[in-house]
N, C-alpha and C positions, 0 to 999 in steps of 0.2 A: 552727352546731354540727353535727358529724356524728353518726352513729348511736351510735358508741362513747361519746361524751360524754354523750349523752342517757341511755344505759343506765346509766352510772355514777351519775346522779342518781335515775333511776326505780327502780333495783334496791333502793334503801333502802325504797321503798314495797312492791315486789313481794316481796322476800325477807325484809325485817326489819319489815314491817308499820308503817312510819312513815307517819302520815297525810299526804295530799297538801297539806293546809293548812300543816302544819309544814314540809314540804319547800319550799313556796312562800316561807314566811317566812325560812327559813335560806339558801336558794339565790338569792333575789331574782328567781326566775322566776315569772311570773304563774300563779295557780291554774288559770285556764282553759287555759293552754298545757300544764300538766302533765296535766290531764284529757284533752286531745286526744292527747298522747303515750301515755297509758295505754290509751286506746281503740284506737289504732292498734296497740299492742303486743298487746293481747288479740285483735285481728282477724288480724294478719299476723305476729306474733312479732317477732323482732329486726329482720327486714327492713323491718317497718313503721315503724321509727324513722328510716330513711334519708330524706334530703331528697327530696321528690317533685318531679319536673320538671313545670312548668306545661304544660298541654295545648296552650297556644298559644305555647310557647317556640319561638323561631326564626321565628315568623311575624310579619309586619308588618301592622299595621292600616292599610294603605294600599290605595287602589283598585288592582285588578289592572292597569288600564291604566297607572297611574303606575309600578308595579313594572316592567312591560314596557318603559316608556320609559327608565327608569334602566338596565336591562339592555341595551337597544338602543344607548344612548349608549356604554356600556362596550365593546360589540362592534363599534363603528364605527371604520373606519380614517380618519385616524391615531388611535391610542389617546390619549384625553384623560386628564389627571390626575383623580383622584377629586375634588379640590377644584373643578376646572373643571366636572365633571359635576354636582356639587351646586349650583354657581352657576346653571347652565343650567336644572336642574330647578326650582329655586326661582323663577326667572323665569317658567317655563311654568305652575307651580302658581298663581301670582298671577293669570295670565290665565284659567286654567280653573277657578278657585275650588276648588282641591284643597288638602288640608292640606299644609303645607310640611314635608317630612321633615328631620330633623336630619342633620348631616354624618355622624354615627356610623351612622345607619340606612342612608344611601346607601352608605357604605363596606362595611357588612355585606352589602348586596345585591350589590355588585360582587364582593366576596371569595367569595360563595357560588356564583358561576357555575362551571359545569363547566370544568376546565382544558382538556379536549379541545376543547370548544366555543370557548373563547377562542383556542387555538392555531389551529384551523381558520379562524376568522374573521379573525384578525390576521396570521397567518404563512403561511396557504395550505395546500393539501392535501398538498404534499410534506413540509412540516415536521410536519404532523399524522400522516402515514403513518409517518415515522421515529420519532416519539415515542410514539404511542398505538395504532397499529394492531397487532392480534394477528399475530405472525409465527410461521410454522412453521419450526422449525430443521431443516434437512436433515440426515439421518443415514443413511449407507449401511448396509445390513444385513450385508454381508460384505466381506472384503478384495478389492480391485481392482474393486469394483462402480462406484466413482467416485473419480477423482483430481482434485485441484485444482492449478492452476498459476498462479503470479503472480510479479511482480518487486518488488524493494524496493532503494532506494539505501541502502547501509550507512553507519552513523555512524563511519567510519574513513577516514583518508587513507593511501594506499600510494604507493610510489615507482613512477611510470609508466615505460614503456620509454624515454621521452625524458629521464628523470631528474627530472621535475617532479612535484609532488604531484598525486594524482588520487583521486577518490572512486569506489569500485567499486560495481557492481550485483550483486545476487544473484537468480537465478531458481531457484525451488524447485518440486518436484513432491511433493505430500503425499497419502497415502491417506486418504480421508475416514473410513473405518470404524475403522482402527487408529491413526490419527494418525502413521503411520510415514513417514519421509522416504525416498522411493523414488529420488530423483535431484535433482541441483542443478548449477548452473554459476555461477561468479563471473567477472566480466569488467569491462573498462573500456569506456566509451562507452555510448551509449543502447541500450536493449533492442532486439533484432532477431529476425527469424524464425530466423536461424542459431543464436543463443544458446538460443532456446526448443527448437530441434531437438536441440541438444547435450544439454540437460537431459533431454529425453524419451528420447534414445538411452541415456543412462546409467540412467534409471529403468526402461526396458523390458528391457534385456539383463542377463545374469548378470554380477555383480560378481566381481572377483578375490578380494575379501575374503569368506571364508565366513561371517563374522559379520554380513554385510549381505545377507540372502537376498532382499530385496524385488526383484521383477522381474515380467515379464509385461505383457500388454496390458490396459488397463482397459476396462470396458464404456462408461463415460462420462468425458469430460474436461471439467471445469467451469472456465471461464476468463472474463475480463472482455472489454472491447471495445478492448483495446490493438491497435495497428496490426499487431503480429506475430501476435496471436491471431485476427485476422480476415483474415489473408492467404490467398490462393488455395492456396499451397503447403501450409499446414497443413490446410486443408479437404480437399484431394485426398489428403493423407497419411492423414487420419482415415478417409476413405472406404475407401482401400486396406487399412488395418489393421482395419477394422470397429470403429471407435471412434466413439461418438456424441458430437459436439461441441456443448456447451451453453454459451451466453453469458449472463452475468448481466444483469439489467435495468440499463440505462444510468442512472447516478446513484444506484443503490441498492447499498450495500455489504453488505446482509444476505446471509448464506450463505458469506462468505469469511472469517469470523472465525477459523477453525481455522488457516489459513495465515498470517493477520495475527498471530495469537498467537505462532507460531513465529518470525516476523521479530522481534517484540519480545523474545523470549527470546534470540535471537542477539545483539541489540544490548546487552541488559542483563547477560547472563551470560558471553558470550565476548568481544565487542569491547571491553568496558570494561576487560578485563585485558590488552589488547594495546597496544603503542606505536602512536601515531597516532590513538587514539580521540578522537572529536569530542564534547566535553562542551559542551552548550548553555550559552551565557552566558560562555564562556571563550574566550581567544584560540585561533586555529587551531593545532593541534599540528604538530610536525615529524614527517613520515612516516619510518618506518624499515623496514617490511616491504615486500617485493615482492609482486606479485600471486600468484606461485607459493607463497610462504610463507603468505600468507593462505588460499590454497586448501587447503594442508596442515592448517592449524589448523581450518578449517571441516570437513574430512573427519573429524578426530578428534572434534570436537564433535558431529557427526551420529551417530557411533557411540555416544557417551555418551547422546545424546538418545533414540536408538532403544532403548537397553537399560535406561533408568531408568523407574520407575513413573510413569505419567501420571495426574494428579489426577482427570481426568474419567472415564477408563475403568477405573481401579483396577488396571491392569497395565501392563507395558511395551509400547510400540508394536510392538516386534519379536515378542513373544509373541502379541499380538493379531493380528498379520498372519499368523503361522504357524498360529495356532488349533489345530485338531485334525489338521492335515495336509491339504494339497490341492495340486493341480497347476494352476499358472497357465497361461493361454492365451499361447503364445509365437509370435513370427514364425518363418517357415521357416528363416531363417538370418540371421546378422549382416550378410552381404553384401546381402541383400535389404532389411533394415532401413536400412542405410546408403544404399542406392539411393533410398529414399523420404525419409529425413530429411536426409542430408547433401547439400544442393542445390548446393553449390559444385562445379561440374563444369567441366572444361577439356578441350579437344581437343589432343592432342599426337601428334607423329610419333615412333615408336620408332626411335632412332638406334643405330648400332653400339655406342656406349658407354652406352646406356640412355636414359632419359627425362629431359629437362631441364625444370625448373620452378622459377621464382623464384630463379634463379641456382644451384640445386642439381642434383645428378645422382642419379637413382634407378635401381637395377639389380635384376634378378631373373632367375634361370635361365629362367623361363617365357618371358621376352621374346625369347629367342633365335629363336623361330619367327615373330616379328612385326616383325622389322627392316624399316623402310621403310613400315610400315603405320600408319594413323592410328587412335588409340585414345582413349577417354575416361577421364580420371582424376578421382577424387573424393578429397577430403582433409578432415581435421579442422583448422580454422584454429588450434586450440589446440596442435596437435602435428603439424608437417609433416615429421617425421623419416621418415614413411612415407606412401605413397599407395596407393590401391586402383585397379587398372586394369581397365577393362571394354572388351569388344569387342561392339558391337551389343547393349548391355544385359546381356551375359553376363559374369559375373565371371571374370577371368583369374588374377590373383595380387595379392599385396602386394609393392610395390617399396620398398626402403629406401635412405636416403641413407647411404653408407658412412662419411662424416665425422662424422655425429651420431647414429649408431644407438644409442648408449648414453645419450642425453639427449633431453629434450623441447625442441624449438625451435618457437615459435609463428610464425605468418605475420606478426603485427604486429612481433615482434622482428626478423625478417628485414628488413621494410620500414623500420623505424626505423634499423637498422644501415646499410642502403643510403643512407638520407637523410643520416645523420650523416657517412658517408664522402663523399658528394657535397658537403655543406656544407664539410667540411674541405678538399677539393680546391679548391672555389671560393674559399675564403679564401686558400689559398696562391697561387692564380692572381692574385687581386686585389692581394695584397701585392707580387708580382713585377712586375705591371704598373705599380703605383705607383712602384716603384724605377726602372723603365725610364723612366717619364714624368718623374721628378725629375732624371735625369741626361741626358736627351736634349732638354731644352727649349731651343730656339734662338730668337733674336730674329727676328721676321719680316722678310724682306728689305724694304729701303727702296724705295719707288716714287715716281717723280716725280709731283708734284701737277699734274694737267692744268690748263692755263690756262682761266680762266673764259670761257665763251662770250660774245662781244660782245653787249651789250644792243641790242635793236632800238630804233631811233629812232622817235619818235612821228610818225606820218604826219600831215602838215598840208596844208591846201588853200590855194590862192592867195588866196582871200578872207581867210584868217586872218592873212596877212602884211601886210596893209594897215594 
């Protein structure tokens, strides 16, 4: 019975002066019990009527060595079932002349063990660290103090340049303080240093969209140990741009939760509404979007994401990045930034009709003074409608392809188109060769069968003829 029930009985004596003997007779509760309740009420008031916890509650009247034995068995690998531990303990108690604990007591001792101790003993320090160690969540104090970069394969299928379904990747640069998306790139194929460089280029330089103001050089770039993030090119670029490159601890995802959350938001809010979305547990969908169309949808979503209120910071990432107004640290020029990030460089000779590259021709009035000279060109693999021309590391000009100056043409599209043309030509050649072979087949000329060589007679000796 709880304190409220006891008070409903005892109040008849306290307030209505009903004798305890009469209460005992009417309620069926012993007189001695009612006297104890009354004494506790007079000493501690209403709280004294509550059930008191035994001073030895939770303690086992077992030898300390026996309790340690039960705990040691529960912490030993491989972990035994409680019934097995009880059976082994009972056997040892018989030999040591100890009191044999019941199964319930053994179970209580095992269940009372510190979960962190159990995890450390049975699963190892890595699992204990991820579950129970106190983690300091990194938080930059101002915009551009630290950026995070990471890749994620998107839950969507698009139409590849070869017409086959392909699953794209997304590389994202996020500002740690404001949660603003500073840059991104979406691509097919495995992550590479070039894709990372393209995302950084977009993040660092001014955007054409005035509603996307994020730009500048970060003080710190926080990345994992992907092959592109540990490349020498990225390390040299970080040094030249005065960016401190920090890699997360191998096998420990702590610290990258902000960018992982954005990837999850893209999958659950944007991709689920697009054709080709991969729903787990369902058949593979039929892709409908091209990579360019997906890029356009991502750009619109990033604009919405940067302008809506973020639940953790209480304001929009765009407002948090702008703050009270400040000037970000910028590279000297876009040409110098491209020289560091766009590592795809080729040597070409300037001809009278311009520079030829990947079957295209690029022209610029500036090239008139460099005909016959060797120059270095740099290009963006996502858009090779224009190239940047350098002479001994000095930027000369931008040269454009006259046939595609009003549209974007990627290097991969050019290569796929060439391969498709080559396959079509090879198919035509094979068909024609087959026709020729079918109509020019002649019987092989008859040849006389040579007479068989005479067999040699077995040589015999005179003695054998007798």
